[in-house]
N, C-alpha and C positions, 0 to 999 in steps of 0.2 A: 704694414710698412708705408712710409711716406714716399712721395714721388722721387726724392733724391736717392733713397735706399733702393727703390725699384730700378732706377737707372743704373746704379752701381752694381746691383746683384744680377740683373737679367738683361739689360740692354747694352751695357758697355762690355764688349767682347775683349777680354784682357789678353792682349798679345803685344809683342814688342813692336814699337812704332815703325812704320815704313820709313825709309830714308827721306821721303818727301814730307813727312809729318813732323813738325817741330814741337807742337803741342796738340794733343788730341783731346779726349774726354777728360773733364776735370777742371776746366776753367770757363770763363764767360764766353770765350771764343776759341776756336781752333786756329792754330797758326801753321800755315802750309806753304810749300814752295813748288812752283811749276818748273819741271826740268827744262834746261836750255833747249831751244829748238822745237818745243812743244806748245800747243795751244790747249786751253782748258775747255772741255765740253761738259755742259751741265744740263741735267734733266730732272724733272720732279713729277711724281704721280701720287695721288691719294687713292687708297683702296678702302671702300666702305663696306662693312658687313652686310651681306645679303644683297649687295649691288654688284661688287666686283669679286666677292668670294662668299661661300656659304659660312655663316657664323658658327655653325656646329661642326665645321671641319676640324681636323687635327691642327693644333696651333703651330706645330712644326711645319706643316704644309702651308699654312697661311704665311708664315715668315718666309718660307722658300719662295712663294709666289710674289710676295711684296718686293723682294729684292730682284727676282728674275725679270719682272716687267719693267723695272727701272733700268737694269743693265741692258735689256733688249733695246731701249732707246739709244744707248751708247753704241751698241753693236751696229745699229742702223746707219750711223755716221762714220763707222770705222774707228771708234775710240777705244782705247784700252782702259778698263775700269781702274779706279784708284781709291776714292774715298766715298763714304756714305754718311749722311745725317738722317736721323730717324726720329719721328714723332709718333707716339702711340697714345691713342685715346681708348679707354676701356671702361665699361660700366661699373666694375667693382674689382677689388683685389682678389686674384685667384692664383695662388702659388703654383699649383700643378699646371695650369694653363701657361703661366709665365715661364716655367721650367721647360715645357715643350717648345714654346716660342723661342726661347734662348737656344735650344738645340738646333732648331731650324736656321736661325741666324748664323750660328757658328759654322754650321756645315757649309753654308753658301759663301760666307766671307773667306773661309779657309780655301774653298775650292777655287774661287776667282781671285784670291790674293788682294782683296780690298780691306780697308780699315774703316770701322765706324768711328767718326771723329767728333760726334756730338748729337744733340737732339733734345727731346723733351717727352714728358708723359703727363697725362691729365685724366680726370674722371669725366666720362661722357660716352656717347654711342661708340661702339667698336669701329675704329678706323685706324689706318696706318698711312702716314705720309713719309715718303723717302725721297731725298734729293741725292742723286748719283752724280759723281764727278769722274771724268776720265781725261786721258791725254790723247791728242791726235797730232801728228807732225804738222808743222807749218806748211801751208799750201795744199794740205790734204784734208778734204772734208766732203763727205758724200751728202748732197742735198736732195730735196724733192724737186727742185725747180730747174734741173739741168738735163732732163731727158729730151731726146730729139726724135722726130718721126723717122721710122725705119729701124730703130733699135729694137733689140729683142727684150722681152720681159721674162725674167727668170725668178725662180724661188729656190730656197735651200732645203726644202723638205716637204713631207706630207701635210695636207691641209684637211681640216674638218674633224680631226680626232678630238680636240679639246671640247668642241661644241657637243659632240656625241657623249663625251665623258660627263659634261655638265648635265645633259639630259638624263643619263643614268643616275648620277648623284641625286638629282631632284626627284627621281622616281617616275620620270616621264617616258623612259625607254627601258623596256625589260629585255635583258640580254641573258640567254641561257649559257652561252659559251663563256666559262669562267675566265679563261686566258684572255680572250678578246675584251671582256668586261674590265678586267684589271688593267690591261694595257691602256684602254681609253680613259679610265679614271685617272691613271698616273699622268697621262698627257694633259688632263685638265688641272689636277691638283699640283703637279710638279713640272711645269715647263722649264726648259733650259734655254736661256738666251744664246743666240748664235754669235757670241763674242769673237771666237777665233775666225769664224767665217767673215765677220765684218772687217776684221783686220786684213784677212787675205784678199778682200775685195778692194782695198785701197788702190787707187790709180787704175782700177779695172772697171768698176761700176761707174756708169755715168750719172746715175741717180738711184736713190734707194729709200726704203722705209721698212719698219718692222710691221708684221701682220698681227695687229692687236684687235682691231675693230672688225676684221673680216677682209678678205681679199678685195672684194669689189669696193668697199669703202676706202681702203688704203691705196689701191691703184688709182682711185679717183683723185686722191690728194696729189699724187704725182702728176696725173693728167692735167688737173687744173693749175697747179703751180708751174708746170712746164708749158702750158698752153698748147698741148697736143692731145690727141685721142689715144685710146687703147683698145685693141682687139684681142680677146682671150679665146683660147681653144679649149673647150671642156675636156675633150679626149686626152689632152696633154697634162691636165692637172694631176699631180701625184697624190695617190690615195693609199692608205695602209690596208694590209690584208684584213686587219680587225674591222675597219670601217666597212669594207666591202662585204664582210660576213654578216653584219648586224642590221643593215638598213638597205632599202631599195634606192633606185636612182634619184628620185625626186628629193628624198631626205638627204642623200649624199650631196646633191647639188646645193641645197640650202645650207648644209653644214660647212662644206668646203668653200663656197663662194661668199657666204655672209655670216658664218658662225662666230668667227673671231677667237681670240685667246690662243692662237697657235704659236705666236712669237717666232715664226720663221722670218727670214728676210725676203723681201720682194725688191728686185733691182733691175736696172736696165743695163745692157752692154751692147757695144757695137758688134755686128755679126762676125767680123774678122777677129774679134777678141774672144769669141765663145770657147774655142778649144783651150786657150791659155787659162781662161777663167775656170773651166771645168777642172783642169789639172791643179790649179791653185787651191780650189776648195777641197779636192780629194786629199791634198797633203794635210789638211786639218780635220779630216774625217767627216766632211760635209759633202753635199751634192749640189749640182747646178742643173735645174730642169727648166728648159725654155717652154713657156706656156702661152706665148703670144707675141705681139709686136705693137710698138707705139705707132700711131698713124697721124696723118694730117687732118683727118676728120674728127671734130670735137666729140667728146663723150666717150663712155665706156660701153663696149658691146661684147657679148659672149656668143660664140658659135658652137653648136653641138653638131659635129661634122659640118654640113653646110647650112644647117637650119639655125636661125637666130633665136636665142633663148630669151623669153620674156622675163626680165629681171624685176622681181617684186620686192626684194629685200637688199638693202645696201649696208648691212651691219648695224651694230648697236650705236645709238646716239642719245646722249642725255638731253632731256627737255624736248624730245621730239614727240 
């Protein structure tokens, strides 16, 4: 099949156009309209085989993750997802792989109500680039640069599971408990972006980010952008039962603080807004766990009870 046939058969999810899509796949450009009173939020990520995902993974899971990590960026700013463009590079035509990839795409776009409006495909190393678009009301946008000293640092869920799942998938961690093993693998292969939580945090979170590179790396982005410090409490970090079963404290720390790929939200709130924020997140099936506080002292620190943790890893960075 040539590239246009591949796009038509496997990448163009055939659904009725959203009301805000005038022209989707099938022309040189998509034609779109932003609803009145909304701003357009745009994010783009490239996922490369054996860098961001394992090339031998199920293609449906690869598609799932490619969309999830992009929608997670929209969730971080409180945007509601709307449109996606997708570019796929692959070393050779593989119909079975493409059919699985198509299944993963369809499941995610149906679940989140987004529409693929264009893209491209070419021959080359396995990689996927997705640009995600979403809407956020005017005057509502959760940034990294608006946290203040004294505000609470919170997260929407357990940390470290995806990192442990990756270690299992690569054969670096042997887990006997099959239930725990599958749970952790699913957290790595099939993360779900916290879109509903991001929307619930509108006008409540003072700053926010999604946890993709690891908690320490991502809270550092907020700390530096807002010109404040951060103090985290290890004993307050939410951990899954599966994670607690399979590794000891040191490996738990490394995975939860610096492992990455969790795609939970990390955000700051004023202390007197905490109860209202907890209730708002409960209504969308999420949680709000305070894990620390922004400080006037620059830098990011972690306390384990009252002992300061020697931070050796700050998450994954390209070219480091």
